[in-house]
N, C-alpha and C positions, 0 to 999 in steps of 0.2 A: 324304499333308495335312494330314488332321483331327490325325494326332498332334501337328502341328509347331506345330499354331494353338495345342491344348490347353498345350502347354507354351510356348508367348509368353506366355501365359493367365496362366497359374502362376506365371512369371517378376514379369509385371506387376503381376500380384496380389501377390504377394512385398513389393517392392520400394513397393508400393500403404502396403502394416502398416507396412514400416519407418517411413516417412512419417509416417502417423497417428501412429507411435507417437511420434517427434519431438519430433511440430509437440503433444502432446499432455503430454511431459515441457516444454515449453517455456512454454507457457503456464498450468502451473501455477506456474513462476516466474515469470511477468510477473505472475500473482497476488498472487503474495505478497510482490514488490514496490512494486507499488500498494495495497496494505491499509498497507504500511510511510508511504509517501509519505500517507496519508489523514491519519495518526495524527498526524506531525511536527507540522502543522498545527493537528491539535489541542490537542499540547499545547505549541506556540507562542502559543495561543489562551487558554489554562489559564495559561499565563506572565505575557502579559501580565494580565489579570484579577487575579490575584494581585498583582501592582504595582500595579494602579491604586486594587486593596482596600487596604492595603498604605496606600499613598501617604495615602489619604484617611482614616485612620484616625487617623496618627502627624498629621494637619494636623487632624485633631477632638483632641485629648488635649494639643496643642500650642496650643490655639488658647483649650480651658479653662483647660488652666494659665498662660498666660499672662494671664485674667481674673482666676485668683485673687492670681496675685501680682503 
């Protein structure tokens, strides 16, 4: 009876080990995806800022040229 219990415990432990490895692998994948999503919003904000600055510079240059001629 004791051998059977030890055997069952070892089998359960092997299943737990497999589950932990799977969870660790999936966790790393999810972390990589989250980092990618976080960077996307930053890239969009950078593009929006660049467009706004470019528009402002073009407006100022156009105003100056308009006053000169």
